[in-house]
C-alpha positions, -999 to 999 in steps of 0.1 A, spaced: 0 0 0 10 36 -2 2 65 21 -6 97 3 1 127 24 -19 159 23 -6 190 4 15 211 28 21 182 53 50 188 77 82 167 80 70 157 115 38 143 101 57 123 75 82 111 102 52 99 123 38 79 94 73 63 89 74 54 126 40 37 125 50 17 94 81 5 112 61 -4 142 42 -28 119 75 -45 110 73 -31 75 97 -9 55 91 26 43 102 45 12 94 82 12 89 99 -22 87 136 -23 69 148 -55 63 182 -69 28 183 -54 25 155 -29 46 134 -6 40 96 -8 52 69 16 54 35 1 49 6 25 71 -23 16 65 -58 28 35 -81 33 9 -56 45 -22 -78 38 -30 -83 75 -20 -49 88 -45 -24 101 -47 5 76 -68 26 99 -38 33 121 -22 51 92 -54 67 78 -60 84 111 -25 98 114 -22 136 111 -13 148 76 -25 117 58 -49 122 29 -56 85 21 -41 50 21 -42 32 -12 -36 -5 -17 -12 -15 -45 -20 -47 -63 13 -49 -83 40 -69 -66 65 -42 -74 56 -15 -50 83 12 -54 88 7 -91 51 11 -97 36 43 -113 10 42 -85 37 50 -60 55 75 -82 31 90 -107 57 113 -123 83 98 -147 117 96 -131 147 114 -146 179 97 -136 211 118 -134 242 100 -147 269 123 -132 299 135 -151 307 170 -164 279 172 -190 250 168 -166 237 139 -186 203 124 -176 180 96 -187 143 104 -189 126 136 -198 125 152 -233 161 144 -244 169 109 -258 201 95 -241 224 77 -265 249 53 -250 275 42 -276 309 26 -277 326 -8 -282 311 -40 -269 344 -46 -251 375 -26 -244 402 -43 -265 430 -17 -262 436 19 -252 439 30 -289 407 13 -299 386 26 -270 398 62 -272 393 63 -310 357 52 -307 350 74 -276 360 105 -295 340 94 -326 308 88 -308 311 120 -288 316 140 -320 285 123 -335 263 133 -305 264 104 -280 258 113 -244 274 82 -227 303 60 -235 296 22 -232 322 -5 -231 328 -38 -214 358 -44 -191 344 -77 -178 326 -97 -205 303 -127 -197 308 -152 -225 289 -184 -232 321 -199 -246 348 -200 -219 375 -198 -245 364 -165 -260 377 -130 -250 364 -120 -216 377 -85 -213 407 -67 -199 393 -64 -163 406 -35 -142 429 -24 -171 398 -20 -192 382 1 -165 413 24 -164 411 29 -201 374 38 -199 382 63 -171 408 79 -194 383 81 -222 359 99 -199 386 123 -189 393 131 -225 357 133 -238 336 143 -207 313 114 -214 301 94 -184 308 57 -187 286 26 -183 301 -8 -179 289 -42 -167 295 -56 -132 292 -94 -131 295 -104 -95 290 -91 -59 328 -92 -55 333 -68 -85 308 -41 -73 332 -19 -54 359 -21 -80 336 -12 -109 319 15 -89 353 31 -83 356 38 -121 321 37 -136 294 63 -136 267 38 -143 267 1 -133 252 -23 -158 235 -55 -149 236 -79 -179 208 -101 -190 224 -132 -174 223 -115 -140 188 -101 -140 179 -129 -116 211 -126 -95 193 -112 -65 225 -109 -44 241 -88 -71 209 -67 -74 210 -60 -37 247 -52 -38 244 -25 -65 213 -13 -47 236 -3 -18 258 19 -40 252 55 -50 257 48 -87 228 46 -112 221 11 -123 213 0 -159 193 -32 -156 190 -53 -187 160 -75 -192 166 -113 -189 163 -130 -222 133 -150 -210 119 -126 -183 83 -114 -182 74 -78 -175 66 -85 -139 99 -103 -133 118 -74 -150 102 -48 -127 106 -70 -96 143 -72 -104 143 -34 -104 124 -35 -71 153 -54 -55 177 -26 -64 154 2 -53 143 -13 -20 180 -18 -12 183 20 -12 192 30 -47 163 47 -66 183 54 -98 174 24 -120 173 25 -158 155 -4 -175 170 -17 -207 152 -39 -233 178 -60 -251 157 -86 -268 143 -120 -257 149 -155 -269 123 -170 -292 121 -196 -319 132 -171 -346 167 -176 -360 173 -148 -385 179 -125 -355 201 -130 -325 171 -122 -303 136 -109 -308 133 -72 -299 98 -67 -284 93 -29 -286 58 -33 -271 74 -35 -237 81 3 -240 45 15 -236 39 -13 -212 67 -1 -189 55 35 -193 21 25 -181 32 3 -152 63 21 -139 79 55 -135 114 42 -144 130 52 -177 135 26 -203 162 24 -230 166 -1 -259 197 -21 -270 190 -30 -307 224 -45 -312 218 -74 -289 181 -73 -299 189 -81 -335 225 -92 -338 229 -75 -372 244 -41 -377 222 -34 -407 191 -37 -385 203 -14 -358 194 20 -373 158 10 -382 153 -5 -347 167 27 -331 142 48 -351 114 25 -341 124 26 -304 123 64 -303 89 64 -320 76 39 -295 86 62 -266 121 49 -255 141 72 -233 174 62 -247 194 38 -269 225 16 -263 245 11 -295 277 -8 -302 303 10 -323 337 -3 -335 362 11 -359 368 -23 -375 339 -46 -368 352 -74 -389 381 -78 -365 363 -70 -333 370 -95 -304 333 -95 -294 300 -88 -313 315 -74 -345 285 -84 -365 261 -61 -346 285 -31 -343 282 0 -364 312 18 -378 318 54 -365 306 66 -399 274 46 -399 268 57 -363 272 94 -372 248 90 -402 222 72 -379 224 100 -354 212 125 -380 183 103 -389 173 99 -352 171 136 -347 143 138 -372 123 109 -356 128 124 -322 115 158 -333 84 141 -348 75 127 -314 84 158 -293 118 147 -282 154 156 -291 186 137 -295 
């Protein structure tokens, strides 16, 4: 349930509601909106006496929430969230501006990463993406440069001003990756790794949460709930395709999830059409479609020499192709009242 406070309620009244919630052995999550303050009640509240809260000073009403994801729900937080990503440029995800995250699938060398970083920055990207730790289905494939890759990403940020997003694969890596990265990425394989979700929820870094390749919408939002209820409200959802019977694409990219998320949750959602298709020639079209469907951002893989990329070359754009696509995206964004 959520406790909706009256307009003009005092801090003391909110604190009293929080105290009553904790007396019920439940957790609280205070959300201060532009017009109202709402206190989300977290935990099994089915057998709790709501009248105790309803009669407290400053309370307007108590509303039950049927969705299992309480804090990620739009009922709790009616206004769409805008997530600040840090860095010198004041980059955000959500709001009118489309956030474009671009860069190599994996950091292969200092020269490769810096070349791509400058190219995507010049073309209009807002965030540099790149993998230092790479989860690979085949244990013999390139698995990233580790901390050396993080150091290279940090240097690229220093040169370009772009905040960096990179994947963290285990609880043990959280502090190390958070030391370098502006945004912590949870990959599709780890969407159900609840210990890892809790660990990144205890950091002060925004989290990019990729949808599991077989996850339903409820499961996706409940994974986000793990992060938020651990103390970190800055969660960005990422649709990266789901596994189906179809074989001409790497994954099936279900863009219908964008309006569904917008209806159910206040969290921003971006789309990764590289993993969603597996083919570079499809990426521009799916980027355009994502913006038209209401996505708040895009994640695009860019490599100066895709044919010799150590990971995911087939779905990577060249810097030239990325720059051309960015010009096309500006027109689509303008048509739906957004900007790139």
